[in-house]
N, C-alpha and C positions, 0 to 999 in steps of 0.2 A: 302401734303401727302408724307411721306418719304418712301424710299424703301431700304430694307436690301439686302444683297447678297443672291441670289437664290442658294440653295444647288445644287451641281452637282448630276445628276441622274445616277444610275447604269443601265447597259444594261438589267438587269433582276432582279426582286425582290428577287430572291434566288441566285444571282451570288456569293455572299460572303458566302453562306452556302454550305460547301463542302459535298461531298458524304458521308463522315464519320459521319457528324452530322445527316444527314437524316437516315443513317443506324442505328445510335444509337437510334433515335426516333422510328424507326420501330422495333428494338429489344425490347425496353421497351413496345411498344404497344402490340407486340405479347405476351410478358410475362404477361401483365395486362389482356389481353383478355383470355388467355388460362391457365396460370399456376394455379391460385386459384381454378377455376372451375374444372380443371382436378384432382387436389388433393382432392377436396371435393367429387367428384363422385367416385374416386377410394376408398376413405374412406368408401363410401356407397356400396362397393363391386361391382362396375360396371366394365364390361370388358374395357380394355385399349382403343380400337378403339372407342367404344361408348362414353367413358368418354372424349376422345380428341375432338370428333366432337361436343359434347354437352357442352364442357367446357365454351364457351362464355356465354351461357344462365345461367349456374350454377354460373359462376363468377359474372354476373350481379345481381343474387339473393343475393350473399354475399355483393356486393356493395350496394344494396338496404338497407339491414339491417345496414350496416356501415354508410351510409349517414344519416339514421334516428337517429342512436346513436349520431352522431356528431351534429345533429340538437338539440337533447334533452340535450346534455351535454355541448355544446358550443365548443367542440374540433374542430379544423380546419380539413377539409377534404383535405388531401394531400397524397403523396405516402407513407409516413411513417405511418400515422394513418390508411390508407387503408390496408397496409400490416399487421399491428397488428390486426386490426379487422377481416381481412380475415383469419389470422392464428387462431383466436378464433373460427370462423365459421367452419374452416376445422377440428379443434379439436372436436367440437360438432358433426360434421358428422362422425368422427372416432368413437366417443363413441356410436353414434347411430348404426353404422355398427357393432360394437362389441356386442351391446345389441341384435340386430336382429340375428346376426351370420348366415347369409344365406349361403347355399351351393354355390359353384362356379357356376357362370352363364354358361349355355351351350353355347359354342362358335362353330360356324360353321367352320368345317375344310376346309380351303381354300388352294388349291394347290399353290406352289411357283410361278408357271407361271401366275396364276390369280393375285397374289399379285403384281408381277412386272408389269403386264398390268394395274392394278388399279392405281399404282403409276405413271406410264407413262401417263395414261388418265388424272389424276388430274393435272400433271405437264403441259401437253399440253393445258388443259383447262385454267389454270392460265396464261399461256403464251398468248393465243389468247385473253382472256378478258383483261389482263393487257396491251397488245399492243394497244387495242382500247382506254382504259382509259387514258393512258399516252399521246397518241396522241391528245385526246380530250382536256385534261387539258392544254397542251402546256408546262406547268411547274408544278412540284409538289407543288410549292410555290404560285401559282396563285389563287386568290380568285374566288369562284363561285359567280356570280351575281344573282343567283336565289333567290327568295323571302325567302325561309326557311333557306338556308345555311348562308345568311347574318345575320340572328338572331342566328343560332346555334354557329357560331364561336365566336360571341360576348358573348354568354353564357359561353363558355369555358374560355374566358378572365375574365368574371365576377366571375366564381367559383374560379379561381386562386387568384384573388384579395380578395374575401370575405370569402373564406374558407368554404363554405357550398354548397352542391350539391343535397339536397333533392328536391322532386317535389314542395315543398312549400317554397323553398329558392330562386329560380331563377326568380320568377315572378316580383320582383321590376325592372328588366331590361326593362319591358314593359312600365315603366314610373311612378314608385312610386305607382302602384295600390296595393290594399290590397292583402295579401298572398292568393294564390289560386293554385290548383293542375295543374302542367304541367309535362308531361312525361320527366324524367331526367335521365333515365338509360344510354343512349348513352353518354350524357354529363358528367355524373359522372365518367364513365370509361375512356373516351378519355381525360378528363381534367387532369388525372394522368400522361399523357405523357409530359415530359418536353419540353421546347422550343416553337417555333412559333406555335400558335394555328391554323393558316391557313394550314400550312403543316401537322399538326396532323389530322385535319379534312379530308384532301385529302388522307392521308395515310390510314385512317380508311375505306374510300371508296374502296381502293385497297384490303385491308384485307378482308372486308366483301364480296366484289364481286368476288375476285379471289380465296379465300381460304374457307371461311365459306359456301357460297352458293353451290359450286360444291360438297364439302365433305358432306354437309347435304343432298343433293339430292342422292348421292351415298348410304348413309346409308338408306334412304327411299327405294331405289331400292332393296337393300338387304332384307329389311323387307317385301316388297311386293312379291318378287320373290326369296326366299332363295335358290332355286335349279337352278337358271339361272344366273350364274356368269357373262356371257357375257352381260346381261342387266345392271349389276352393272357398268361394264367397259364402256359401251356405254352411259350411262345416263349423266355423266359430259360433254362428247364430244358433245352430242346433246344440252345440256344447253349452251355450249359455242357459239352456233349459234344464241341464242335468243337476242331480243332487249328489250322486256318489262322489264326484270330484268337482270342486274342492270342499264342499260343505260337510260331507260325512267324514271324509278322511282327514282333512286338515283342521276342521272346527270341532265336530262332535267327538272324533277320536283323538284329535290333537297330535296327529303324526306329521309334524312339520318337516323334519329331514326327509322322511320317506315320501311326503308329498312333493318336496322340491325335486327329488329324483324322478318321480312319476311324471311330473309336468314336462320333463325334458325328453322322455322316452319317445314320443311321436317324432320329434325332429331328428333324433338319432336314427330311428328306423327309416325315416325319409332319406337320409344320406346313404344308409346302407342299401336301400332298395334301388335308388338311382345308380349307385356304383355298380351293383350286380347287374342291373339291366344293361348298362352301357358295356360292361365287360363281356357279357354273354352275347350282346348284339354284335360287337366287333369280332368276337371269336367265331361267329357263324357267317361272317361276311365272305363273299367270294373273293378269289385272288384278284380279279379285276377291280373290285371295290377297294381292297386293301392297298392297291397301288395308287388309288386316288388320293390326291392331296386335299386335306380339309381346309377350306377357305378361312376358317376361324383360328388357325394355328399361328397366325401372325407373320411378321417378316421372316424370311429365310425358310419358310415352310416347304418350299419346293425342293429343298435338298434333303428332306426327311420323309420317311415313309409313314403311313398312317399308324401302323402298329407301334413304332417307336414313340411317336407323340402320344398315342393312347396310353402306352405303358407309363410314361411320365405323368400324365394326368391322373392315371389310376393310383400311382404311388403317392401323389400329393393328397388325393382324397382318402387313401388308406391311412396316411399319417393323421389327417384331420379326424377320421372316424375313430382311430385308436385313442386320440387325445380326448375326444368328448365322451367316449365310452368309459375311459378311465376316470374322467371327472364325475360322471354319474355314479359309477360304482364306489367312488370315494365318498360321495354324499351318503349313499346307502347301498351296501353290497347286494341287496335284493334286486337292485336295478339290473345287475348283470343276469340274474336268473330270469327276470322279466323279459329282457331282450332276447334271450335264448328261446323262451316260450313263444313270444310273438313273432320273432323272425327266424325261428328254427327251420321251418320248411324252406324258406328262401335259401338258407345256408346249405341244407341237405341237397336241395336241387342243384345249386351251384357246384357243390362238391361232387355229386354224381356225374354231372356233365363234364366237369373238369377232369375227373379221374378217367372217364371214358375216353376223352380225347388223348389223355396221356397214355392210356393203354394202347391206343391205336398207333401212336407216334413214337413213344419212348418207353418200352416195357420195363427197362432197367430202372428208370426214374420212377415209374409207377410203383414198383416194389419198394423203393427207398421211401417214397412218400407215405405209402401205407404203413410201413414199419415205424416211421417217425410219428405218424398220427396215433398209432396204437400205443407206442411208448408214452406219448404225451397224455393220452387218455388214462393209462394206468397210473402215471405219476399224479395226475389230478385227483383220481379216485383215492389213492393212498393218502395224499395230503389232506383231503377233505375228511376222510374217515378217522384221521388221527387228531383232528381238531376238536377239543372238548367244548370249545365255545360254540362251534357249529352244531355239535350234537345237542347242546342245551337249547339252541334256537329251534332245531328241527323237532325236538320233543316238547315244545312249549305246550303246557297243559291248557286246553281250551275245549269246552264241552260242545255238544251238539246244539245247533241253533235252528236248523230247518231241514226237512226232507228234500229230496231232489226236485219234486214238483214245486214246492214252495220256494226253493232256492232259485229256480228259473223265473218264477213270477217276481220275486224280490229283485233279481238282477236286471231283467229286461224291462220291467216297469219302473225301475229306479226308485224303489221304496226306501224310506229312512231305515227300516229294519224289516225283519221277516214278516210275512203276511199275517201271522197270528198275533202280532204285537199290537199294542194300543195305538201306535203311530200309524198303522196301516189303515187309514180311513179312506173312503171313496175318493176324496179329492187329492190324495197323495200319489195316485197311480199316474205315471207318464205313459198313457196308453198309445198315443199317436206316435211318439218317438220310438217306443218299443216295437210297434208294428213296422215302422220304417226301417229300423235296424235289421230286423229279420228279412224283410223284402230286399233291402240293399245287399245284404250278405248273399242272398240267393242270386241276385244279378251279378255280383262280383265273381261268382263261381265260374262264369263263362269266359273270363278273361285270363290269359296266361300270365299277365302282369299281376293280377290281384287275387287269384285263387289261393296262393300261399298265405295271403293275409287272412283269408277266411279260415284257413286251417289254424293259423295262430290264434285267431279269436275263439275258435272252437276249443282249442287246448286250454285257453284261459277260462272258458265256461266250465269245462270239466274240473279244473282246479277249484273254482268257486264252489261247485257242488260238493267236492270232497271236503273243502274247508268247513262248509256249513253242516255237513253230515256227521254221523256218529264217529267216535274215536276208533272203533274197531274196524273201520274200512281199511282193507289191506294196503291201499295206495295213498292213504291220507297223509303219510309222512312227506309226500312230495310237496305239500303245501307248507311245510315247515320253513321254507325259505321266506315265507310271508307270515311267520308266527301262527300258522293255521287260522288266519284271521280273514273272514270274507270281505270286510270293508277295504282291506289292502289289495285284494285281487280284483274287485269290481271295476276300478278304473282301467285295469288292463284290458278288460272286455270292451269298455267304452272307447278306448283309444282307436280301435278300428271301427267300433260300432257307430260312433257319431259320423264318421266319414261315410260309412255305408248308408246311414240314414239320410245324409245329404244327397248321396247318389240316387237313392230311391225317390226322394222328393224332386230332384232335377229330372229324372226319367219320367215320372208321373206328369209333371207339368209340361214337358216336351211332348208327351203322348197326347195330352188334352189339346194342345195347340195344333198338333197335326190332324186331329180329328175334324177340326173346323177348316183345315187347309183347302179342301175342294170348294167350299163356299167362298173363300177369299179369292181363289183362283178365277172363279166365274165372274166375280165383280171386277177384278183388275187383271184381265188377261194380258195386258201389255207390260206388266211389271217383270223385270228381269229376274232370273233365278237367284242370283246372288243377293239382290235387294230383298227378295221374298224370304230367303233364308235368314238374313239379318233381322228382319222383322219378326220371324218366328222365334229367334233366340231372344229378342227383346221381350216378346210377349211371354215366353216361358219364364224369363227372369222376373218380370212383373208378377206373374201368377204365383211363382214360388215365394216371393216376398209377401204377397197378399195372404198366401196360405199360412206362412209363419206368423204373420200379424194376427190372423184369425185364431191360431192356436194360442198365441200369447194372451189374447183377450179372453178367450173361453176357458182357459186354465188358470185364470187369476194371476196374470203376469208370470207365467211359467211356474205355477205353484209357489208364488212368492211367500205366502204365510207359512206353508209347510217347510220351505227351505230355511226361513228365518227361525222357526221353532227348532229345527234340527241343529242349526249352527249356533244358536244363542244359548243352548242349555249349559255350556261350560263357562259362558260369560255372565250368566244370570247371577244377580245378587239378592234374589228373593228366596224364600224358603222352598225346599224341595224334599220329597219323601226320602231320598237317599242322603240328605244332609248337604250343607254348604259350609266350606271352610270360611268363606267371607260373605258377610251379609251387609246390606245397606252401605254405610260410609266407612266400613272397617278398613278398606284399602287405604283410604285417606288417613285414617288413624295410624295405621302401621307406618306409612310414609312420614308422618309427623314425629315418629319416635326417633328418627335419625339423629337430630341434634341433641336428644336427651341421653343418648347412650355414649359412653366413652369409646374412643377409637378402637380399643382392643377388646371390647365387650363381646362375649359369646352368650347366645341365648338358647335356652332349652325349652322343651314343651312338647305337646302332642303334635306330631307332624301332620295330622289331619285336621288341625285347626289352622290358624293363619301363620304358624311358625315358618314354613318354608319360604314364605313370601317376604319375610324380613330381609333376607339377603339380597334379593333382586330389587326391592323397593328402597332399602336404606344403605346397602353395602356392608352391613354388620354381619359377622359370622354367626351361624347357628350350628347346633349339634347335628341336626337332621336337615339336609338341604332339599329333600324331596319327600313325596309320599312313599313310604316304605312299609313292607310287610315284616322285615326283620330288622333288628336294631343295629347290627353290624359288629358288635363286640360284646363280651360278657358283661362289662360294666354298663354299657348302654342298655343291654337287655335287662339287667337288674333294675336300672332306673325306670325302664318302661313299666315294670310291675310294682315297684316299691317306692318310688320317689315320694309319694304322699306320706310315707312313714319317716320322713327326714328327721323328725324330732325324737323318735324312739328307736330307730334302726341304726346301729353303729356302722353298718356297711354302706349306707346311702352316701354320706359325705365323702369318703374316699373314692367311691365310684364317680361322684359328681366332680370331684377335683381332677380326676383323670381326664375328664372331658374339657376342663377349663371353663365351664359354664358358670356364670355368676348372676345371670338374669333368667327369669321365667316368664314365658308368654302363656297366658291362661285364657281359655274361652270355652269352659267346660260344657255349657249347655248345647253348643252347636259344633258339629263335626261333619266333615265330608266323608263320603263312602261308608255310611253307617251300616250298609247292608251286609258287610263282610266281617265275620268274627276274626279273621286273620289280621284285620286292621285296627284292632282294639288296643289301646294303650292305657290301661286302668291306673297306672301309677301317677298319671297327671290329672286324675279326676278326683273331685271331692277333697281337695287339699285344704288343710286348716291354715289360713293365712294370718291368724291372730298373733302368732309368734314366729320369728325367724324370717320374716319377709317385710319389705318396705315397698309400698305402692308408689310407683313412678307416674303412671298415667292410666286412665281407663276410659272406655267408651262403650256404653251398653254393657254387654256381658263380657267383653274383651278387656284385658288388663295386662300391664307389664309390671313385674315385681323385681326388685333387687333381692337376691337370696343372701340373707345374713345369718342363717342358722348354722353354717359351717365355718364361721370365723373363729 
């Protein structure tokens, strides 16, 4: 057995990547996420702020069409083709906007002071969230060893090499299986970012968690409480204290595409709520009001009636809503189910009122609409029940994690895991925000605009309890849209929950200020009412900020250490009871193998060691691209159990040759996910390397060998 010179290791996998390179990647990512969608929504005559917040969803919708065009035509999906196809999509949106010609959307007049506070709130939120994220990662270039991200970064590399990013194009990375649907919206967008795919994946977590999520929640707060700007300002700050999103879902669980879709849900709900409120408001207006001309409809408005202008505005907003909803569902189909749960009562209420008006005015149309809706419902049910893939998702095997009482504590006090877990220490409970959420939800019940949101939040709470409970619950199958996984459902509750918590804080501070109002009145009897009201608002604002600052200090920077521990577990490179695929400088070692391997090299080994990371870190093919429980073919399954008998078993070499593998990555003493017997690959353990192998490089317990036994 000969040994070649072992390459020197760098102190960090990203040490040679300067800040300018990362800044360039981030700049391209922001442009890819925001620019196409923003231009498309502006072409549909959406207000600038709304268009900016919803831009990632609209941009993904454009990317969805683009990837399908590339699939049908054979054109490679890359930054150039994506730009051209996005430009065509934006042009179509512009033509649609011109054809609809809606009046200018009514924009809420926001004082300059509120705009400055809103900007400061979003900046502080990004700082607080980013602080935890970067500390948890350790390095922006470090791989996440969670199950899903191991696959996701390899898909990014696969797309860059193969030039296709549709949901039916990335399945071969599973091991040569027949083409099948897999959500590819996140992959299609992030793959356009040049450079290292690991860094791009981590940067996407920062953008989604620090920018998209807080801005999306702020837009929802404005839609729910248009007359309470302090609630808009407080909502991102409250969200910055939460653990369930983004830290549990995107970091601990590693659900990057699902997290991308979840971050956009509040903004989509905001657009839908504003649209329904305006439509219902105009439909209940008196004939005298309907004849009134809206001063905001622009030149020539005097020749048009309000209903006609309103219909055109509604049509434009419906087109935008359809576009962003499609984009979110393309990112992850569970987004559509989430929207139906959270906004279902709004839709039902609008449908009931609309059908009632139709019954009073046009009973023939009423019958036709009811028949159409019934036929559509039957068609959807039949289509869904015939989908084997949906059936597999709905029946995803997941055991009980908590009873209903523990589930409620877990959810509202925002714990890392269920209350009986080792993570649920006294300092991990978000008691203040949990109480504010409940109080705010109770307050929101008394508003016609917001009580359906309370109902949507309650529905998500029920789903969380069902997902956490035993498998024999008769309605637990409903949580199958989210893989029966409580961490996927918790952010749905908090979407409305953090807004309600901000409402409760705003109301509490306003009440406290009013309690001292008689004292202030006696002191300054000559102060005019308007001035006094402004001072009360200013005092309530200052008191709310002081209260949040006090919570920040008394909870250790919003449970900073708890959140770092929860988020860093997948990025950690120290020993863990469940095992680690990569320890110490092993990532740097794997990256250094790139120049040592021939361009056509294929590497085999235990997929729960460092093997799956070879592809994303070096670009060289591996037999197993991800952590897998099944080998994928009879030959691969045989190697899983018998590879170590390569010198004595005549079946091993033919099976190995069928995979094309000529190199072996070995790291026998250390494995990830050691707790599950389904993840054992004994054929790659205790291999005799004295004959039939040539050592290429080694570092600690990890080594790369050329397989010579089958020549």
